[in-house]
C-alpha positions as CSV (number, residue, x, y, z in Angstrom):
1,M,46.5,42.2,16.7
2,S,43.6,44.4,16.8
3,F,44.0,48.2,16.6
4,D,43.0,50.3,19.6
5,H,39.5,52.1,19.4
6,T,38.5,55.7,20.0
7,P,35.1,57.4,20.3
8,L,34.4,59.3,17.0
9,G,33.4,62.3,18.8
10,E,37.0,62.9,20.1
11,L,38.7,62.7,16.9
12,V,36.4,65.0,14.6
13,S,34.5,67.9,13.5
14,I,30.7,67.5,12.3
15,T,28.7,69.5,11.1
16,S,25.2,69.3,8.6
17,G,24.3,70.6,5.3
18,R,21.7,73.2,4.9
19,R,20.5,73.0,1.4
20,N,17.4,71.5,0.0
21,S,17.3,69.4,-3.1
22,S,14.6,71.6,-5.2
23,E,17.9,73.8,-5.5
24,A,19.9,71.5,-7.7
25,D,21.0,72.3,-10.9
26,S,22.0,69.8,-13.4
27,Q,24.3,72.1,-15.4
28,G,25.8,73.4,-11.9
29,R,29.6,73.6,-11.4
30,Y,29.6,71.7,-7.8
31,P,28.7,68.4,-6.7
32,F,25.7,68.7,-4.4
33,F,25.5,65.8,-1.8
34,T,22.5,64.3,-0.7
35,C,21.2,61.1,1.6
36,G,20.8,59.1,-1.4
37,K,23.7,57.5,-3.5
38,E,23.0,59.9,-6.5
39,V,25.4,63.1,-6.4
40,L,23.6,65.9,-8.0
41,R,25.1,69.2,-9.1
42,I,24.5,73.3,-7.9
43,N,25.9,76.2,-8.9
44,D,27.3,77.5,-5.6
45,Y,29.1,75.7,-2.7
46,E,28.9,76.1,1.0
47,H,32.1,73.8,1.7
48,D,35.8,73.8,0.1
49,R,37.7,71.1,2.2
50,E,38.7,67.6,2.5
51,A,35.8,65.5,4.3
52,V,33.8,62.5,4.5
53,L,30.1,62.8,3.9
54,L,27.7,60.6,5.6
55,G,23.6,60.6,4.3
56,G,21.7,60.8,7.8
57,N,18.4,59.6,6.7
58,N,16.7,57.1,4.4
59,A,13.8,55.4,3.9
60,N,15.8,52.4,2.9
61,A,18.4,52.3,5.9
62,V,21.2,52.8,3.4
63,F,23.6,55.6,4.4
64,P,25.8,56.4,1.8
65,V,29.5,57.4,2.5
66,F,31.4,59.8,0.1
67,Y,34.7,61.4,0.3
68,V,35.5,64.7,-1.1
69,N,38.3,67.4,-1.4
70,G,37.1,70.4,-2.7
71,A,34.5,72.6,-3.4
72,F,30.9,71.0,-2.4
73,T,27.5,71.6,-1.1
74,A,25.7,69.2,1.1
75,R,21.8,68.6,1.5
76,Q,20.1,68.7,5.1
77,R,20.5,65.8,7.1
78,V,23.7,65.2,5.3
79,Y,26.9,65.0,7.7
80,V,30.0,67.1,7.0
81,I,32.9,64.9,9.1
82,W,36.6,65.8,9.1
83,S,39.3,65.2,11.0
84,A,40.2,67.6,13.8
85,D,43.4,66.7,14.1
86,A,45.5,65.5,10.8
87,A,48.5,64.2,12.8
88,K,46.0,61.2,14.4
89,L,43.3,60.9,11.8
90,S,43.2,60.6,8.1
91,N,40.5,61.7,6.5
92,R,40.9,59.4,3.4
93,Y,41.3,56.5,6.4
94,L,37.9,57.9,7.8
95,Y,36.1,57.1,4.6
96,Y,37.0,53.5,4.4
97,V,36.5,53.1,8.4
98,L,32.7,54.8,7.9
99,S,32.1,52.5,4.6
100,H,32.8,49.6,6.7
101,L,30.5,50.6,9.5
102,S,27.9,51.2,7.0
103,A,26.0,48.4,8.4
104,T,26.4,49.9,12.1
105,F,24.3,52.4,11.0
106,T,21.7,50.6,9.5
107,A,21.5,48.3,12.8
108,K,21.5,51.4,14.9
109,A,19.4,53.7,12.8
110,R,16.0,55.0,14.3
111,G,13.0,56.3,13.0
112,T,9.7,54.2,11.4
113,T,9.2,55.3,7.5
114,T,12.3,57.2,7.2
115,L,15.1,56.1,9.2
116,F,18.0,58.4,10.5
117,I,21.1,58.7,12.6
118,T,21.4,61.0,15.3
119,L,24.7,63.1,15.8
120,P,24.8,61.8,19.2
121,M,25.1,58.4,18.1
122,L,27.7,59.2,15.4
123,K,30.1,60.8,17.8
124,E,29.7,57.8,20.4
125,L,30.7,55.5,17.6
126,S,34.1,53.8,18.1
127,I,36.5,53.4,15.3
128,P,39.6,51.7,14.9
129,L,42.6,54.2,15.5
130,P,46.5,53.0,14.4
131,D,49.0,55.3,13.9
132,L,49.2,57.8,11.2
133,A,51.6,55.6,9.0
134,V,49.3,52.5,8.9
135,Q,46.1,54.8,8.2
136,A,48.2,55.9,5.3
137,R,49.0,52.6,3.9
138,I,45.4,51.2,4.0
139,A,44.1,54.3,2.6
140,S,46.9,54.2,-0.2
141,F,46.0,50.4,-0.7
142,L,42.2,50.9,-0.8
143,S,42.3,54.0,-3.1
144,A,44.3,52.2,-5.5
145,L,41.8,49.6,-5.9
146,D,39.1,52.4,-6.2
147,D,40.8,54.3,-8.5
148,R,41.1,51.2,-11.1
149,I,37.5,50.7,-10.6
150,T,36.8,54.4,-11.7
151,I,39.0,53.9,-14.8
152,L,37.3,50.9,-15.9
153,R,34.0,52.5,-15.2
154,E,35.0,55.6,-17.1
155,T,36.3,53.6,-19.8
156,N,33.2,51.4,-20.0
157,A,30.9,55.0,-20.5
158,T,32.9,55.9,-23.3
159,L,32.7,52.4,-25.0
160,E,29.0,53.0,-24.5
161,A,29.0,56.2,-26.4
162,I,30.8,55.2,-28.9
163,A,28.6,52.0,-29.6
164,Q,25.4,54.4,-29.3
165,A,26.6,56.9,-31.5
166,L,27.8,54.4,-34.1
167,F,24.4,52.9,-34.1
168,K,22.5,55.9,-34.4
169,S,24.5,57.1,-37.1
170,W,24.2,53.7,-39.0
171,F,20.6,52.7,-38.5
172,V,18.6,55.7,-37.3
173,D,20.2,58.9,-39.3
174,F,21.5,56.2,-42.2
175,D,24.5,58.7,-42.4
176,P,26.6,56.0,-45.0
177,V,23.4,55.7,-47.0
178,R,23.0,59.6,-47.2
179,A,26.7,60.5,-47.9
180,K,26.7,57.5,-50.9
181,R,23.4,59.1,-52.3
182,D,25.3,62.7,-52.4
183,G,28.3,61.2,-54.1
184,R,30.8,61.4,-51.0
185,P,32.4,58.9,-49.2
186,P,31.0,58.2,-45.3
187,D,33.2,59.7,-42.9
188,G,35.4,57.3,-40.9
189,M,34.6,54.5,-42.8
190,D,36.8,52.3,-45.3
191,E,35.6,51.2,-48.5
192,A,35.0,47.7,-47.4
193,T,32.6,48.8,-44.7
194,A,30.9,51.7,-46.8
195,A,29.7,49.0,-49.6
196,L,27.5,47.4,-46.9
197,F,25.1,50.3,-47.4
198,P,23.2,50.9,-50.0
199,D,23.4,54.7,-52.0
200,S,19.4,55.4,-52.0
201,F,16.4,55.5,-50.1
202,E,12.8,54.1,-50.6
203,D,9.4,55.0,-49.1
204,S,8.4,52.9,-46.0
205,E,5.7,53.6,-43.0
206,L,8.9,54.9,-41.5
207,G,9.3,57.6,-44.2
208,E,12.5,57.0,-46.0
209,V,14.8,54.1,-45.0
210,P,17.8,52.4,-47.0
211,S,16.8,51.0,-50.0
212,G,16.6,47.1,-49.7
213,W,16.0,47.4,-45.6
214,S,13.0,46.3,-43.9
215,V,10.8,47.7,-41.0
216,Q,10.4,45.8,-37.7
217,S,9.0,46.9,-34.3
218,L,11.5,45.9,-31.2
219,D,9.4,43.2,-30.3
220,G,9.5,41.7,-34.0
221,I,13.4,41.3,-33.8
222,A,13.6,40.2,-30.0
223,I,12.3,38.5,-27.2
224,Y,11.0,40.7,-24.0
225,L,10.5,38.1,-21.3
226,N,8.8,39.8,-18.1
227,G,10.0,38.5,-15.1
228,L,7.8,36.2,-12.2
229,A,6.4,37.4,-8.9
230,L,9.2,35.7,-6.8
231,Q,7.4,35.7,-3.6
232,K,5.4,32.8,-5.0
233,F,8.8,31.0,-5.2
234,P,10.5,30.6,-2.1
235,P,14.4,29.7,-1.5
236,E,15.0,26.0,-1.0
237,S,17.1,27.0,2.0
238,D,19.4,29.2,3.3
239,D,22.2,27.6,1.3
240,E,20.1,26.8,-1.8
241,Y,18.7,30.4,-3.3
242,L,19.3,32.9,-6.0
243,P,19.5,36.3,-5.3
244,V,16.3,38.3,-6.8
245,V,17.2,40.8,-9.4
246,K,14.4,43.9,-8.9
247,I,14.7,47.3,-10.4
248,A,17.0,48.3,-7.3
249,Q,19.7,45.6,-8.2
250,L,19.5,46.5,-11.6
251,R,20.4,50.2,-10.9
252,A,22.8,49.1,-8.5
253,G,24.6,46.4,-10.8
254,N,24.7,43.9,-7.7
255,T,22.6,41.8,-5.5
256,T,24.0,43.3,-2.2
257,G,21.0,42.6,0.3
258,A,18.5,41.1,-2.1
259,D,15.6,39.3,-1.5
260,R,16.0,35.3,-2.0
261,A,14.4,32.9,-4.3
262,S,14.4,29.5,-5.5
263,A,17.3,28.3,-7.3
264,R,14.9,25.7,-9.4
265,L,13.3,28.3,-11.6
266,K,13.4,27.3,-15.4
267,P,16.5,28.6,-17.3
268,E,14.8,31.5,-18.9
269,Y,14.4,33.3,-16.0
270,V,18.0,33.1,-14.7
271,V,19.8,36.0,-14.9
272,Q,23.1,35.6,-15.9
273,D,26.4,37.9,-16.3
274,G,25.9,39.9,-19.7
275,D,22.2,39.2,-19.9
276,V,20.3,42.7,-21.3
277,L,17.6,43.6,-18.9
278,F,15.1,46.4,-19.4
279,S,12.9,47.4,-16.3
280,W,9.8,48.9,-18.1
281,S,8.3,50.3,-14.8
282,G,9.1,52.6,-12.2
283,S,12.5,53.6,-13.2
284,L,13.3,52.4,-17.0
285,E,16.3,51.3,-17.5
286,V,18.1,49.2,-20.0
287,E,21.6,47.2,-19.1
288,F,24.1,44.9,-19.2
289,W,24.0,42.9,-16.2
290,C,27.0,42.2,-14.4
291,G,26.1,41.2,-11.0
292,G,26.4,37.0,-10.9
293,D,23.3,34.5,-11.3
294,G,20.2,35.7,-10.1
295,A,16.3,35.2,-10.1
296,L,14.3,37.5,-12.7
297,N,11.8,39.5,-11.1
298,Q,8.6,41.2,-12.5
299,H,8.4,44.6,-14.1
300,L,12.0,43.6,-15.8
301,F,12.0,42.0,-19.1
302,K,15.2,39.8,-19.9
303,V,15.7,40.6,-23.5
304,T,16.8,37.9,-26.2
305,S,16.6,37.2,-30.0
306,N,16.9,34.3,-32.1
307,L,17.0,36.9,-35.2
308,V,19.6,39.8,-34.4
309,P,22.5,39.4,-32.6
310,K,22.9,40.9,-28.6
311,W,24.6,44.3,-29.7
312,F,22.2,45.3,-32.1
313,Y,18.9,44.6,-29.6
314,Y,20.6,46.2,-26.7
315,L,21.4,49.3,-28.9
316,A,18.0,49.4,-30.4
317,T,16.3,49.1,-27.2
318,R,18.7,52.0,-25.6
319,H,17.5,53.9,-28.5
320,F,13.7,53.6,-27.8
321,L,14.8,54.5,-23.9
322,P,13.9,58.2,-24.0
323,S,10.9,58.0,-25.5
324,F,9.6,54.8,-23.4
325,R,10.4,57.1,-20.2
326,E,8.2,60.0,-21.7
327,I,5.5,57.5,-22.1
328,A,5.7,56.3,-18.4
329,A,6.2,59.9,-17.1
330,H,2.7,60.5,-18.4
331,K,1.2,57.7,-16.9
332,A,-1.3,58.5,-14.1
333,T,-0.4,55.5,-11.8
334,T,2.0,55.9,-9.2
335,M,4.6,53.8,-10.9
336,G,4.8,55.0,-14.6
337,H,5.3,52.2,-17.1
338,I,5.3,50.8,-20.5
339,Q,3.1,48.3,-22.3
340,R,4.1,45.8,-24.9
341,K,2.1,47.5,-27.6
342,H,4.9,50.3,-27.0
343,L,7.3,47.5,-27.8
344,T,5.5,46.8,-31.2
345,E,5.0,50.8,-31.8
346,A,8.7,51.2,-31.6
347,K,10.0,50.3,-35.1
348,L,13.4,50.9,-36.8
349,A,14.7,50.1,-40.2
350,L,16.7,46.7,-40.3
351,P,19.2,45.6,-43.2
352,S,20.0,41.5,-44.1
353,R,21.3,39.4,-41.4
354,E,24.7,39.2,-43.6
355,V,25.2,43.2,-43.3
356,I,24.3,42.8,-39.4
357,K,26.6,40.0,-38.7
358,T,29.5,42.0,-40.7
359,L,28.8,45.4,-39.2
360,G,29.0,43.6,-35.8
361,M,32.5,42.5,-36.2
362,L,33.3,46.6,-36.0
363,I,30.5,47.3,-33.3
364,G,30.1,44.1,-31.4
365,P,33.4,44.0,-29.6
366,I,33.1,47.3,-28.3
367,L,30.3,46.2,-26.2
368,D,31.8,43.0,-25.4
369,R,34.7,44.9,-23.9
370,R,32.3,46.6,-22.3
371,I,31.0,43.7,-20.3
372,R,34.2,42.6,-19.4
373,G,35.1,45.8,-18.2
374,A,31.9,46.0,-15.7
375,L,32.8,42.2,-14.6
376,Q,37.0,43.3,-14.0
377,A,35.2,46.6,-11.9
378,R,33.0,44.0,-9.9
379,E,35.9,41.4,-9.1
380,L,38.2,44.4,-7.7
381,A,35.1,45.5,-5.9
382,N,34.7,42.0,-4.3
383,L,38.2,42.1,-3.2
384,R,37.8,45.8,-1.9
385,D,35.2,44.8,0.4
386,T,36.5,41.8,1.4
387,L,39.9,43.2,2.4
388,L,38.5,46.0,3.8
389,P,37.2,45.0,7.3
390,R,40.4,42.8,7.5
391,L,42.4,46.0,7.2
392,I,40.7,47.9,9.5
393,S,40.5,45.7,12.2
394,G,44.4,44.9,12.0
395,Q,43.9,41.2,11.2
396,L,45.7,42.1,8.2
397,R,48.8,44.0,8.0
398,L,50.5,45.8,4.6
399,P,53.6,45.7,4.2
400,E,55.2,49.1,4.5
401,T,57.5,48.8,1.3
402,A,54.2,47.8,-1.0
403,E,53.7,50.5,-3.9
404,S,50.9,48.4,-5.2
405,P,47.8,46.4,-4.5
406,E,49.9,43.2,-6.0
407,E,53.0,44.2,-4.9
408,A,51.2,44.2,-0.9
409,L,49.2,41.0,-2.0
410,T,52.1,38.8,-2.8
């Protein structure tokens, strides 16, 4: 049974943002929504309400949708949309409807280099309109999934911060060694762990490093495999292919809308969940890939090692990312990048394999949990995206008494 449809213009009020991105302030108190997926900050606000925001123009034909309830500001070309009658339309339900219709926006967008959505086009959009109780159940169910995804991502951010802080303390600042040299017990460390660190320093090309540790370059401890020009490796068929992992996919964490390449690449050029990827050109990022199997495109390194565990070469590469970004920012070309020599010039102090192995029993599980959390978030997002069109269309009905996604699906 499908729901009745009503033109959006009959149900909502719509205005457009008036601010410019140059007014953004990274320390601002309020969210500043633009036509891209990234939410900036600003020091003042133009709106204080519950609303749905739609990016109205984008060179990549991607029109992000946001839900907001509070004070915010919107950039030019961002549509601010809210229910004109709360007895007919829920703003939260509207958010999921417009999210579901994002492909429709892409298909109907006008323009050449920059695609845009017109206000008449938006008002003429026909949306399914069940009664308010059904809207509430749909929105509540999908919001519960989104909340769990958010918690997983926030937990992952915390785990990442903990792992990076430990790595910097142990392998960059050498805090445990300094404490032992000064006759103090290392902070927050038991005796067995503290015993792994020396209590003195020796001179090296990096300056003072812990006694007995060696100085190694990034490309001395890890293998940085550059991807392929995958346009030279077309897919075998519509059913046999690998999605191409480019910088955009790395930043998004998924292969939605990705190009396709051959599924018969050499195994080293196939990207799998948990692999460490480093985009060395354009937008420099270092991430654990958790977007499923894919093909490694040029301008991306897949990082592996026969000498140190994954947690170590991941955190070591992440440690040098700010300096790599600084190098890339000063390139004269339109797309900043680093070169392999910069991997050689990036050096750090390295303890013995035995010490790394033992320390890895403490720090490794933190990042393993982070990867598991990212995979769980992906599964929940896939579930949400699979159920959303069925719920919106009325093909799938939720029981009135369900209090959780699990109860609703039983």
